[in-house]
DOBA-741323 format. One record per atom (N, C-alpha, C, O): residue in one letter; x, y, z. Coordinates in steps of 0.05 Angstrom, whole numbers, plus 5000, padded with zeros to 4 digits. Atoms other than C-alpha are relative to their C-alpha. Layout:
BEGIN
AXYZ...
END
This chain:
BEGIN
A497450135003A245387979600A501550045026A501650265037L498549984975L249687829660L502350184997L503750184976G497749825000G254888349677G499750234981G501750384976T500549775018T251788859629T498150195014T496050105023K501749804988K248889499656K497550044983K497850084959A502549955014A241689599637A498450205015A498450205040K501849814988K236890159650K497249924993K496649874969V502850075004V229589989658V498350245005V498350355027N501849774997N224590539646N497249924993N496749804972S502850065006S217190449651S498950234984S499050464993I501149805017I213890819595I497050045007I496150265009D502750004990D206790639615D499449725011D501249565014D500750264987D202990039644D500549764981D500849544991T499750235019T203989619580T502849994987T503449784975K497450005014K210989819556K502350065020K502050225038T497649964985T217889779587T502350034981T502549874962Q497749965017Q224190049555Q502549925015Q502950005037I497550084987I230789709570I502350104982I502350054958T497749895014T237290059550T502549865010T503049875034I497550134992I243789669551I502350174989I502450244965D497849835007D250190079550D502049854982D502749624988S498050125018S255189939494S502850045013S503250205030P497249954990P262689859507P501050274989P499950384971T498749745009T267090479500T502849944990T504249775000I497250015010I273490559460I501150284999I499750474992V498649755001V278491119467V502649964985V504349804994I497550015015I283991219415I501950205013I501150435017N498149834987N290191509448N501650154978N504050114974G498849855022G291591989390G497850164986G495550164995E501849835015E288292449340E498149834983E498849614975S501950145018S282192249299S500850044971S500049884954I498949965027I285592529237I503050035003I504150205017V497150014998V292992369227V501150044972V500149934952T498649955026T297592619171T502749865001T504249895021V497450145002V303492189149V501350094974V500050104953E498549925024E308792419101E500449754982E500749534992I499750225018I309291989038I502649855005I504749975011N497850184994N313991399048N500950025029N503049925037G499449984972G313791559122G498949755014G498049565001E501050234985E311691089178E497550075015E497350275029Y502549974984Y304591029204Y500249815023Y500649575020I500050164976I304390779275I497250025012I496250235018N502650004988N297790559303N500150115028N501850035044P500049914972P296090939366P498749785016P497249615006T501350204983T294190519425T497150085005T496450315001A502849944993A286890469444A499249835024A500349625029T501050144977T283190259506T497049964997T495750134985A502850065001A276389949513A499149905027A500549765041K501250094975K271789839572K497249914994K495850034977N502850085003N265289459577N498350175018N499250365031S501949834986S259089749609S500449985030S499450155045D499450024971D261589509678D502650145006D503450145030G497449864995G268089899669G502449824999G504649915006L497750195002L272389279659L501550044974L500450094953D498349965023D278289339612D499749774981D500249544988I500250205021I276988969547I501750084976I501050014953S498249905022S282589299507S501149784983S501649824959N498950225016N285288619486N498149904979N498949744962D502050095019D278788499449D499650194976D498150144958I500249805022I279689109403I501049874974I503149754973I499250095027I279888919329I500650254983I498950434982I499249775017I283589409283I499949914971I501149714963T500350065028T281589409210T500650254983T499950474991Y499249785018Y284389839153Y498350004975Y497649794964F501749985024F280290099095F501150214981F502250424989D499349815022D281890429028D497450024984D496749834970N502649975013N275390709000N498049785006N496849664988E501950204990E271190229041E500849714994E499449535001K499050275005K275289629017K502049935021K503950085026E498250084979E278789249072E502749944988E502949804967I497250045009I286389239064I501749905024I500849915047A498350124979A292188919103A501350225018A501650175042K498649794985K295589569124K499950274985K499150274962I499849745013I296590309109I502450004982I504649944991D497849995019D300890399047D500850294997D499550454983T499149725000T304791049057T501550074975T502550294972S498749935025S307890998988S498150134980S498950204958K502049895018K301391258957K498750245014K498050235038L501449774990L298191938966L497049935001L495749934980K502850094996K291391718994K499050075027K500550165045T501249984974T286591769051T498949735007T497449614992Y500950264990Y285291149092Y498350035025Y498350245038T501550004975T280590969148T500949765017T501249545006V499350224981V282690559209V497749985019V496850175031E502450054983E276990239247E500949845024E502049625022Y499550144975Y277690039320Y497249915009Y495450085013S502650104991S271889589342S500349815023S502349675025V500150194978V270089199403V497049925004V495250095001T502750104995T263988769419T499849915029T501749805040D500450084972D261088649488D499949705002D499749564982K499850294997K261387959518K497549854992K497649604987T502550135009T254187809498T499950004969T498149884957K499849985030K256287959425K497750144988K497150124964N502349855010N250288409419N500650284993N499650394974L499549725004L253189099423L502950044991L504849945004R497449955011R258989329381R500550294999R498750454991T499249725002T262589989386T502250034980T504149874979V498049945021V266590279328V500950285003V499350475005V498849735000V271390869330V501950004976V503349814972T498349995024T274991099267T502150225002T501850425017Q497849805003Q281391469252Q500450034970Q500449844955T499449945028T282791809185T503050044998T504250195013V497149975005V289991739159V500450114972V499649994952I499649875026I291992219104I503049984994I504750085009V497250015009V298492059067V500350234980V499050244959K499649775018K301092699036K502950054996K504649945010D497349925006D307293009007D500250305003D499050454988S499849714995S309193679036S502950094998S503650325005I497249945001I316693659023I500850054971I500149904953M499249935027M319694008962M502349824991M503849715007P497850165011P324393638915P502750125008P503050365013E497249914996E331893678927E501350024973E501149844956I498449965024I336193958872I502950055008I503550235023T497149984994T343693848876T501550074975T501149944954I498449905022I348494218831I502949975007I503750045029S497250064994S355794018826S501850254999S504350224999G498349765000G358194748823G499450184975G497850114958D500249815022D358795338776D501349894975D502949704976L498950105026L360595248702L501650224986L500950464988N498549835018N365795558657N500049854973N501349644971I500050135026I364495388584I500750214978I500450454982S499249825022S366995668518S497550074984S495549934986S502349925016S362396028470S499449794979S497149764970E500550225019E363395438422E498349785013E496649665000E501550214986E360694958475E497250095007E495449925010A502549894989A354995408496A497549904986A495549844998A502350075016A350295218440A499149715004A496849645001T500650294998T350694468453T500449895028T499949655033Y499450104973Y352594418526Y497449915015Y495450055014D502350104985D347893998569D500050125028D501650055045L500149864974L345994448627L499149835023L499249915046L500850194979L343293848665L502449835010L502149685029E497650154991E350293548670E500850095028E501150335032G499349934972G352093518744G497750105017G498150195039V502449924985V344893668765V498449765006V497849604989I501650234992I340893168805I497550115015I497850275033A502549924987A333593258825A498749745011A498249554996T501350224988T330292778874T497750095017T497550335025D502349934984D323792758913D499449775019D499949545013N500650204979N321592398976N497849814990N497549595002S502150175010S315792108936S501149784981S499749584975G498850195018G320591738890G499450064970G500449934953E500749945027E317492058828E502350154986E504050284999E498049865015E321892328772E499350304999E497050374994I500449715000I322693088776I501250114974I503650084969K499149875025K323193468710K500750295008K499350425024L499049734993L327094118714L499550194977L499950134954Q500249785018Q325594778681Q502650165003Q503350235026I497649844998I331895168664I499550274987I498550294965T500349725010T331695928656T502550165006T504150095023G497849814996G336696488651G502549944984G504650074988F497650065015F341496188601F499650084971F497550044959D499849955029D343396438532D502949964993D504749935010T497350075009T349596308490T501950234997T504250204989S498249765003S352397018491S502249995022S501849865043I497750004982I359097138525I499250175025I498050385023G500549864975G358597338598G499149815022G498949575019E500850164976E356397108667E496950005002E495750215000K502950034998K349296848675K499349865027K500849695036I501150154978I345196628735I497849824988I495749924979V501950195011V341695998712V498449875022V499649795042S501850114979S335695758752S499049724991S498249684968Y501150275004Y333495028758Y497649985019Y497949995043K502450024983K326394948782K498749724995K498449634973G501350265002G323194278798G497649995019G497850085041C502450034984C316194118823C499149715000C499449574980D501150275000D313093468846D497050014995D495950234992S502850015007S305993238832S498250115022S495850165017S501649884979S303693518899S500250305000S498950445017G499849715002G305694218878G502250125017G502450365019N497749904985N311894268922N502350064980N503049894964C498049915019C317194668884C502550095014C502550185036N497549914990N324494828893N501550124976N501350024954T498449875020T329095298854T502950035011T503250125033V497249974993V336695278856V501450144976V500950094953N498549855020N341395758819N502949914998N504049815017R497150055004R348295658790R501050224981R499550324964I498849815018I352996138756I501349864977I502849664981V498850115024V354895978685V501450234985V500250434979K498349815015K360596358651K500549904972K501649684969V499450075028V360896348576V502350184991V502050434992N497549845008N367896558551N500250014970N502150134961
END
């Protein structure tokens, strides 16, 4: 092929081995990338050269895969692992080089729990008071966070009530509030 480097090696009087070099691709980034859920995945740039050392970066084709199924783009709203394939073919269309990048979408941030302040309630209210009133739990994944409430009883006195919330990735947060029962 014209413009393609070839190595010719004589093996013996009847056989000759010809080796043609494939193009090269270099991804300007890590081969394994972690993106926070609902974050932004930015394709790293990549460069490609043919066997003559000429830049063929404009010929790189980027393809995204989810479990070997081709997809349009990386969906960072789902906790998944994706593969990004960078490929380039030499001008003779005979040799193709493929380099892959793994993109892991994960959730490493604990839920946020916001409490509107301490409470003063009467002993009559204590038995029926909704301890979730004024409490908001959110998560960067968008999932609903259920709260566990501990440390409360209806007896008169000051209590430290704990609100604990965990997301499906196992990230947990606990926030305390003082509740006075009079």
